[in-house]
Backbone as CSV, one residue per row, in Angstrom:
resi,resn,N_x,N_y,N_z,CA_x,CA_y,CA_z,C_x,C_y,C_z
1,MET,18.284,-87.528,195.837,18.102,-85.994,196.128,18.835,-85.810,197.740
2,THR,19.793,-85.017,197.565,20.302,-84.523,198.888,19.486,-83.645,200.135
3,MET,19.511,-84.114,201.025,18.640,-82.928,202.040,19.587,-83.111,203.189
4,LYS,19.422,-81.877,203.518,19.733,-81.033,204.894,18.721,-80.556,205.555
5,TYR,18.595,-80.876,207.241,17.393,-80.049,208.007,18.037,-79.217,208.818
6,LYS,17.176,-78.237,209.199,16.913,-77.474,210.332,15.870,-77.771,211.135
7,LEU,16.102,-77.885,212.244,14.625,-77.847,213.053,14.646,-76.509,214.117
8,VAL,13.633,-76.034,214.110,13.158,-74.781,214.831,12.303,-74.583,216.117
9,TYR,12.766,-74.894,217.327,11.795,-74.948,218.334,12.523,-74.445,219.796
10,PHE,11.566,-73.989,220.308,12.282,-73.904,221.748,13.239,-74.774,222.224
11,ASP,13.663,-74.179,223.438,14.834,-74.856,224.131,14.279,-75.672,225.230
12,VAL,13.219,-76.808,224.793,12.208,-77.685,225.747,12.310,-79.177,224.892
13,ALA,11.969,-79.854,225.707,11.189,-81.187,225.022,9.868,-80.921,224.177
14,GLY,9.043,-80.667,224.877,7.696,-80.221,224.491,7.587,-80.893,222.929
15,ARG,7.223,-80.434,221.972,6.475,-81.292,220.794,7.745,-81.002,219.633
16,GLY,8.897,-80.825,220.121,10.134,-80.700,219.367,10.989,-82.179,219.639
17,GLU,10.783,-83.005,220.546,11.607,-83.860,221.272,11.516,-85.268,220.529
18,VAL,10.409,-85.386,219.717,10.097,-86.995,219.277,11.159,-86.684,217.730
19,ILE,10.894,-85.333,217.308,11.895,-84.860,216.248,13.341,-84.828,216.191
20,ARG,13.518,-84.631,217.354,15.008,-84.516,217.337,15.067,-86.149,217.591
21,LEU,14.748,-86.702,218.138,15.092,-88.324,218.542,14.768,-89.013,216.934
22,LEU,13.895,-88.507,216.057,13.934,-89.522,214.730,15.272,-88.833,213.965
23,LEU,15.446,-87.867,214.139,16.598,-87.180,213.153,17.857,-87.912,213.435
24,HIS,18.165,-88.309,215.229,19.054,-88.593,215.572,19.436,-90.308,215.164
25,GLN,18.092,-90.988,215.288,17.782,-92.197,214.814,18.222,-92.243,213.514
26,ALA,18.032,-91.353,212.799,18.010,-91.506,211.234,19.503,-91.512,210.740
27,GLY,20.667,-90.517,211.558,21.910,-90.891,211.568,21.992,-89.578,210.633
28,VAL,21.127,-88.702,210.598,21.675,-87.777,209.782,22.074,-86.100,210.377
29,GLU,22.603,-85.663,209.952,23.310,-84.252,210.202,22.242,-83.228,210.138
30,PHE,21.800,-82.579,211.264,20.821,-81.588,211.403,21.358,-80.475,212.193
31,GLU,20.274,-79.018,211.907,20.672,-78.211,212.869,19.712,-78.233,214.014
32,ASP,19.713,-78.176,214.986,18.914,-78.110,216.196,18.985,-76.551,216.733
33,ASN,17.896,-75.688,216.245,17.836,-74.479,216.376,17.215,-74.325,217.577
34,ARG,17.470,-74.048,218.671,16.934,-74.021,220.042,16.404,-72.573,220.451
35,ILE,15.372,-71.922,219.780,15.390,-70.308,219.920,14.826,-70.167,221.483
36,LYS,15.291,-68.719,221.949,14.777,-68.194,223.096,13.405,-67.567,223.062
37,GLY,13.007,-67.681,224.381,11.351,-66.932,224.197,11.442,-65.371,223.636
38,GLU,12.532,-64.605,223.646,12.379,-63.307,222.993,12.676,-63.201,221.851
39,GLN,13.375,-64.538,221.267,13.319,-64.529,219.816,12.124,-64.781,219.159
40,TRP,11.246,-65.565,219.452,9.817,-66.104,218.877,9.322,-64.828,218.191
41,PRO,8.977,-63.577,219.100,7.927,-62.661,218.402,8.516,-62.342,216.733
42,SER,9.592,-61.965,216.499,10.103,-61.565,215.185,10.211,-62.749,214.309
43,LEU,10.051,-64.209,214.959,10.312,-65.424,214.086,8.902,-65.949,213.738
44,LYS,7.736,-65.464,214.601,6.553,-66.256,214.451,5.972,-65.728,212.958
45,PRO,6.035,-64.624,212.287,5.757,-64.347,211.162,5.946,-65.218,210.369
46,GLU,7.126,-65.737,210.145,8.027,-66.363,209.208,7.088,-67.706,208.737
47,MET,6.495,-68.146,210.155,6.053,-69.685,210.342,4.845,-69.986,209.812
48,PRO,4.633,-71.018,208.798,3.177,-71.276,208.107,2.257,-71.191,208.797
49,PHE,2.215,-71.518,210.284,0.860,-71.335,211.101,0.790,-70.620,212.165
50,GLY,1.991,-69.981,212.232,2.352,-69.019,213.352,2.687,-69.769,214.677
51,GLN,3.500,-71.166,214.401,3.747,-72.122,215.605,4.823,-72.707,215.400
52,ILE,5.854,-72.983,216.167,6.745,-74.239,216.012,6.304,-75.599,217.010
53,PRO,6.905,-76.644,216.419,8.597,-76.618,215.535,7.940,-76.454,214.034
54,VAL,8.924,-75.992,213.555,9.095,-76.542,211.779,10.397,-77.112,211.508
55,LEU,10.205,-77.694,210.369,11.412,-78.362,209.642,11.652,-77.445,208.329
56,TYR,13.152,-77.073,208.365,13.337,-76.340,206.980,14.296,-77.779,206.510
57,VAL,13.990,-77.702,205.245,14.605,-79.130,204.578,15.421,-78.119,203.193
58,TYR,16.261,-78.230,203.216,17.448,-77.923,202.037,17.524,-78.883,201.080
59,THR,17.373,-78.679,199.901,17.711,-79.647,198.775,18.386,-78.903,197.455
60,ASP,18.808,-79.838,196.535,19.202,-79.382,195.433,18.231,-78.284,194.597
61,GLU,16.826,-78.731,195.059,15.627,-77.556,194.190,15.387,-76.308,195.057
62,GLY,15.977,-76.084,196.400,15.703,-75.409,197.002,15.312,-75.538,198.391
63,THR,14.659,-74.570,199.106,14.576,-74.598,200.472,13.054,-74.945,200.888
64,LYS,12.328,-76.023,201.470,11.351,-76.155,201.935,10.957,-75.857,203.041
65,ILE,9.840,-75.530,203.938,9.439,-75.517,205.425,8.476,-76.528,205.391
66,LEU,8.656,-77.099,206.474,7.062,-78.000,207.116,6.954,-77.809,208.455
67,ALA,5.713,-77.283,208.761,4.915,-77.361,209.876,4.035,-78.359,210.451
68,GLN,3.915,-78.274,211.885,3.346,-79.478,212.476,3.580,-80.267,212.753
69,SER,4.207,-80.946,214.442,4.522,-81.896,214.772,4.974,-83.092,214.060
70,ASN,3.276,-83.755,214.264,3.217,-85.135,213.657,3.435,-85.202,212.098
71,ALA,3.483,-83.914,211.380,3.432,-84.430,210.108,5.096,-84.199,209.772
72,ILE,5.746,-83.306,210.483,7.445,-83.525,210.650,7.837,-84.600,210.743
73,ALA,7.400,-85.450,212.078,7.821,-86.745,212.509,7.376,-87.689,211.268
74,ARG,6.391,-87.714,210.741,5.942,-88.618,210.003,6.999,-88.573,208.753
75,PHE,7.057,-87.407,208.058,8.432,-87.546,206.997,9.468,-87.729,207.554
76,ILE,9.959,-87.559,208.386,11.365,-87.939,208.823,11.263,-89.645,208.694
77,ALA,10.320,-90.116,209.143,10.221,-91.646,209.207,9.905,-92.025,208.126
78,ARG,9.399,-91.625,207.092,9.041,-91.983,205.727,10.643,-92.051,204.843
79,GLU,11.117,-90.636,205.074,12.377,-90.788,204.418,13.417,-91.649,205.024
80,HIS,12.961,-92.266,206.128,14.736,-92.808,206.822,13.839,-93.930,207.394
81,GLY,13.094,-94.844,206.832,13.039,-96.126,207.203,12.540,-96.511,208.604
82,MET,11.492,-95.691,209.082,10.939,-95.748,210.272,9.369,-96.004,210.134
83,ASN,8.666,-95.752,209.106,7.059,-95.631,208.675,6.367,-97.184,208.349
84,GLY,7.309,-97.884,208.922,6.795,-99.519,208.844,6.970,-99.830,206.906
85,LYS,6.767,-101.231,207.130,7.453,-102.017,205.758,6.006,-101.889,204.637
86,ASP,5.125,-101.280,204.958,4.137,-101.193,203.876,2.970,-100.136,204.237
87,SER,1.780,-99.992,203.449,1.106,-99.118,203.891,0.006,-99.430,205.084
88,TRP,-0.242,-101.131,205.514,-0.424,-101.204,206.470,-0.025,-101.031,207.609
89,GLU,1.210,-100.958,207.646,2.098,-101.050,209.049,2.170,-99.596,209.171
90,SER,2.134,-98.573,208.075,2.110,-97.184,207.986,0.751,-96.373,208.768
91,ALA,-0.251,-97.011,208.213,-1.519,-96.798,208.730,-1.198,-97.395,210.202
92,GLN,-1.178,-98.441,210.775,-0.679,-98.504,212.223,-0.153,-97.850,212.923
93,CYS,1.155,-96.868,212.509,1.939,-95.972,213.190,0.913,-94.805,213.539
94,ASP,0.292,-94.577,212.253,-0.569,-93.136,212.143,-1.598,-93.770,213.445
95,MET,-2.339,-94.662,213.285,-3.581,-94.763,214.673,-2.809,-94.962,215.725
96,LEU,-1.625,-95.427,216.206,-1.262,-95.874,217.363,-0.737,-94.043,218.105
97,VAL,-0.077,-93.220,217.177,0.575,-91.920,217.755,-0.659,-91.231,217.428
98,ASP,-1.784,-91.222,217.000,-2.806,-90.793,217.048,-3.476,-91.026,218.800
99,SER,-3.897,-92.202,218.829,-4.110,-92.533,220.060,-3.454,-91.987,221.189
100,MET,-2.074,-92.025,221.176,-1.321,-91.464,222.095,-1.226,-90.150,222.398
101,GLY,-1.755,-89.117,221.344,-2.141,-87.871,221.436,-3.515,-87.659,222.447
102,ASP,-4.374,-88.625,222.381,-5.305,-88.313,223.093,-4.683,-88.267,224.994
103,LEU,-3.964,-89.331,224.898,-3.319,-89.370,226.556,-2.337,-88.145,226.759
104,ARG,-1.854,-87.415,225.608,-0.987,-86.297,225.651,-1.858,-84.926,225.603
105,ASP,-3.074,-85.219,225.421,-4.197,-83.676,225.524,-4.371,-83.873,226.970
106,LEU,-4.314,-84.917,227.810,-4.605,-85.396,229.240,-3.484,-84.668,230.438
107,TYR,-2.428,-84.783,229.529,-1.124,-84.824,230.326,-0.888,-82.687,230.029
108,ILE,-1.124,-82.385,229.167,-1.471,-81.017,228.585,-2.556,-80.350,229.508
109,LYS,-3.498,-80.749,229.745,-4.315,-80.260,230.686,-4.143,-80.434,232.175
110,TRP,-3.149,-81.334,232.898,-2.891,-80.958,233.504,-1.680,-80.318,233.937
111,LYS,-0.379,-80.221,233.137,0.371,-79.394,233.415,-0.085,-78.157,232.963
112,PHE,-0.681,-77.377,232.135,-0.741,-76.227,231.767,-2.338,-75.414,232.074
113,GLY,-2.855,-76.369,232.932,-4.440,-75.898,233.530,-4.353,-75.009,234.394
114,PRO,-5.398,-74.876,235.364,-5.318,-73.743,236.112,-4.869,-74.562,237.361
115,ASP,-4.622,-73.939,238.362,-3.938,-74.815,239.774,-4.897,-75.218,240.369
116,ALA,-6.245,-74.883,240.170,-7.354,-75.245,241.455,-7.916,-76.688,241.123
117,ASP,-7.398,-76.830,239.375,-7.760,-78.287,238.922,-6.550,-79.321,238.715
118,LYS,-5.514,-79.091,239.379,-4.131,-79.644,239.374,-4.238,-80.991,239.468
119,GLU,-4.907,-81.352,240.783,-5.222,-82.684,241.413,-5.991,-83.497,240.641
120,SER,-7.130,-82.744,240.385,-8.069,-83.700,239.893,-7.955,-83.994,238.105
121,ASN,-7.060,-83.245,237.397,-6.676,-83.659,236.465,-5.485,-84.591,236.398
122,LYS,-4.244,-84.458,237.430,-3.699,-85.428,237.810,-4.405,-86.995,237.710
123,ALA,-5.301,-86.754,238.741,-6.004,-88.116,238.757,-6.706,-88.493,237.844
124,LYS,-7.495,-87.375,236.552,-7.678,-88.185,235.465,-6.708,-89.052,234.674
125,LEU,-5.560,-88.131,234.498,-4.734,-88.459,233.598,-4.004,-90.209,234.125
126,PHE,-3.551,-90.288,235.339,-3.287,-91.649,235.546,-4.020,-92.528,236.241
127,GLU,-5.442,-92.341,235.968,-6.413,-93.241,235.796,-6.594,-93.862,234.267
128,SER,-6.300,-92.984,233.411,-6.045,-93.233,231.863,-5.246,-94.054,231.432
129,VAL,-3.989,-93.916,232.376,-2.599,-94.668,232.227,-2.708,-96.087,231.780
130,PRO,-2.942,-96.605,232.971,-3.021,-98.056,232.596,-3.803,-98.949,231.924
131,VAL,-5.229,-98.359,231.434,-5.818,-98.543,230.294,-4.947,-98.255,229.152
132,PHE,-4.448,-97.229,228.832,-3.499,-96.992,227.633,-2.368,-97.974,227.375
133,LEU,-1.635,-98.273,228.809,-0.400,-99.286,228.840,-1.009,-100.659,228.082
134,THR,-2.327,-101.010,228.932,-3.008,-102.109,228.686,-2.880,-102.359,227.247
135,ARG,-3.383,-101.402,226.249,-3.981,-101.618,224.886,-2.556,-101.716,224.308
136,MET,-1.655,-100.787,224.489,-0.412,-100.750,223.719,0.520,-101.913,224.093
137,THR,0.245,-102.624,225.214,0.629,-104.080,225.079,-0.214,-105.189,224.326
138,LYS,-1.290,-105.010,224.069,-2.107,-105.793,222.925,-1.079,-106.085,221.724
139,PHE,-0.914,-104.583,221.577,-0.041,-104.264,219.798,0.937,-105.181,219.815
140,VAL,1.867,-104.856,221.018,3.238,-105.715,220.706,3.007,-107.005,221.200
141,GLU,1.996,-107.610,221.890,1.698,-108.895,221.950,0.919,-109.729,220.334
142,ALA,0.320,-108.655,219.495,-0.538,-108.931,218.366,0.741,-108.842,217.136
143,ASN,1.399,-108.376,217.231,2.637,-107.743,216.214,3.254,-109.299,215.807
144,PRO,2.656,-109.848,214.245,2.852,-111.180,214.190,4.641,-111.310,214.207
145,SER,5.788,-110.310,214.208,7.067,-110.294,214.061,7.599,-110.818,215.292
146,LYS,6.885,-110.784,216.398,7.190,-111.000,217.638,8.548,-110.081,218.271
147,SER,8.697,-108.985,217.560,9.787,-108.105,217.663,9.994,-107.563,218.987
148,GLY,8.828,-107.324,219.746,8.746,-106.286,221.027,8.487,-104.931,220.471
149,TYR,8.054,-104.855,219.369,7.865,-103.218,219.177,6.159,-103.273,218.741
150,LEU,5.813,-102.412,218.243,4.659,-102.157,218.475,3.521,-102.514,217.040
151,VAL,4.403,-102.664,215.899,3.798,-103.051,214.597,4.518,-103.497,213.939
152,SER,5.950,-103.591,213.792,6.940,-104.052,212.581,7.772,-105.017,213.190
153,SER,8.739,-105.478,212.395,9.626,-106.237,212.833,11.044,-105.236,213.418
154,GLU,10.914,-104.382,212.851,11.532,-103.120,213.012,11.291,-101.848,213.666
155,LEU,11.957,-100.968,214.050,11.626,-99.633,214.836,10.906,-99.042,213.792
156,THR,9.503,-98.287,214.410,8.772,-97.368,213.592,8.886,-96.238,214.643
157,TRP,8.406,-95.059,214.249,8.306,-93.539,214.923,7.176,-93.866,215.986
158,ALA,6.368,-94.794,215.844,5.319,-95.114,216.555,6.082,-95.820,217.927
159,ASP,7.011,-96.400,217.900,7.778,-96.760,218.974,8.345,-95.790,219.514
160,VAL,9.108,-94.820,218.900,9.827,-93.708,219.511,8.993,-92.739,220.323
161,TYR,7.777,-92.475,219.594,6.806,-91.585,220.267,6.458,-91.950,221.550
162,LEU,6.027,-93.328,221.688,5.426,-93.917,222.865,6.924,-93.954,223.891
163,ALA,8.242,-94.309,223.467,9.352,-94.258,224.657,9.162,-93.095,224.906
164,HIS,9.293,-91.964,224.160,9.363,-90.424,224.619,8.245,-90.083,225.770
165,PHE,6.873,-90.729,225.117,6.081,-90.017,226.293,5.997,-91.075,227.126
166,LEU,6.473,-91.897,227.191,6.603,-92.783,228.901,7.496,-92.111,229.792
167,ASP,8.649,-91.439,229.277,9.544,-91.162,229.960,8.979,-89.791,230.433
168,VAL,8.022,-88.905,229.884,7.360,-87.644,230.200,6.427,-88.447,231.099
169,LEU,5.584,-89.310,231.039,5.094,-89.809,232.522,5.386,-90.162,233.532
170,LYS,6.625,-90.666,233.190,7.977,-91.012,234.536,8.322,-89.981,235.221
171,ALA,8.687,-88.764,234.788,8.719,-87.578,235.351,8.348,-87.372,236.157
172,VAL,6.669,-87.865,235.861,5.543,-87.113,236.761,5.404,-88.208,238.299
173,GLU,5.294,-89.368,237.608,5.060,-90.672,238.334,5.907,-91.697,237.977
174,PRO,6.991,-91.993,238.231,8.091,-92.538,238.368,7.677,-94.324,238.083
175,ASN,6.805,-94.589,238.611,6.142,-95.822,238.907,5.027,-96.033,237.620
176,ALA,5.024,-95.354,236.798,3.453,-95.137,236.257,3.622,-96.759,235.059
177,LEU,5.276,-96.980,235.095,4.706,-98.727,234.032,4.609,-100.045,234.672
178,ALA,4.817,-99.693,236.059,4.671,-100.999,237.211,3.674,-101.879,236.393
179,GLY,3.773,-103.054,236.135,2.899,-104.181,235.910,2.530,-103.993,234.394
180,HIS,3.346,-103.347,233.859,3.403,-103.562,232.473,4.803,-103.963,231.732
181,PRO,5.217,-105.015,232.083,6.538,-105.443,231.530,6.944,-105.351,230.104
182,LYS,5.955,-105.601,229.159,6.353,-105.627,227.934,6.501,-104.105,227.242
183,ILE,5.965,-103.253,227.968,5.893,-101.994,227.544,7.312,-101.237,228.135
184,GLN,7.490,-101.975,229.153,9.168,-101.595,229.688,10.277,-101.994,229.097
185,LYS,9.747,-103.214,228.444,10.850,-103.710,227.692,10.961,-103.132,226.085
186,LEU,10.007,-102.899,225.562,10.014,-101.977,224.561,10.395,-100.590,224.604
187,GLN,10.123,-99.677,225.966,11.056,-98.679,225.861,12.734,-98.805,226.064
188,GLU,12.907,-99.931,226.604,14.580,-100.399,226.727,14.839,-100.824,225.969
189,LYS,14.238,-101.176,224.592,14.815,-101.914,223.348,15.008,-100.661,222.729
190,VAL,14.156,-99.498,222.700,14.107,-98.377,221.796,15.422,-97.563,222.179
191,TRP,15.317,-97.349,223.384,16.607,-96.841,224.234,18.188,-97.013,224.312
192,SER,18.328,-98.245,223.969,19.144,-99.164,223.939,20.015,-98.972,222.604
193,LEU,18.860,-98.508,221.497,19.882,-98.293,220.034,20.679,-97.464,219.880
194,PRO,21.918,-97.520,219.476,23.141,-96.988,219.694,22.829,-95.526,219.538
195,ARG,22.646,-94.988,218.682,22.066,-93.545,218.104,21.730,-92.676,219.259
196,LEU,20.264,-93.449,219.412,19.378,-92.885,220.605,19.978,-93.071,221.826
197,LYS,20.681,-93.915,222.331,21.571,-94.041,223.651,22.767,-93.001,223.708
198,ALA,23.321,-92.724,222.630,24.487,-91.718,222.471,23.680,-90.204,223.159
199,TYR,22.561,-89.746,222.217,21.580,-88.725,222.419,21.164,-88.591,223.530
200,LEU,20.567,-89.630,224.009,19.997,-89.584,225.394,20.864,-89.441,226.600
201,ALA,22.218,-89.926,226.589,23.322,-89.918,227.436,24.101,-88.380,227.620
202,GLU,23.591,-87.621,226.247,24.141,-86.040,226.114,22.998,-85.107,226.518
203,ARG,21.706,-85.585,226.399,20.687,-84.593,226.572,20.407,-84.600,228.160
204,GLY,20.502,-85.869,228.784,20.177,-85.980,230.083,18.630,-86.434,230.215
205,PRO,18.103,-86.792,231.494,16.640,-87.221,231.871,16.031,-86.111,231.800
206,LEU,14.500,-86.446,231.457,13.434,-85.220,231.477,13.245,-84.469,232.339
207,SER,12.737,-83.561,232.802,12.652,-82.763,234.205,11.125,-82.641,234.232
């Protein structure tokens, strides 16, 4: 079945960037519909949960719409060979992405929380980062394939999610990965993939 995609999200990285990265790595053409804030009120009622990102999937059978960022990312990963080689690797991907979500919640609390709490929330975030990176390192080391990836011999969406989130952290603290060479190598490995390398060169660094 032939599928074409349209991603609808704001013109920021946010919850849409991992989806963009996966679509680029999949090598599929897609419409990257980056809406402006003033467009959102008229579009919101059309969204399944009144939120974006959403992915429009155009098939021979008609148009489908998928919401929720992780559901979209997981769908793309399944359709394009980035969800592990079997159900166990797939479950590990889900587990790892969920665990990254816990740290992302701390990041969001710092970034969008009250100004009065900025310093304390940042401290909590970066106190958690070394523990998180140590845990991620253990998964790289335990990977039977010794590929340098988290769970499989090939790239999964968990690797892409991690590589992106590391850039988010480094935009705040450039030395965030210091002392975690295997995680640094994993990110370098992901970003060196030709399709992702080309997209990142066009996009530029996160700010």
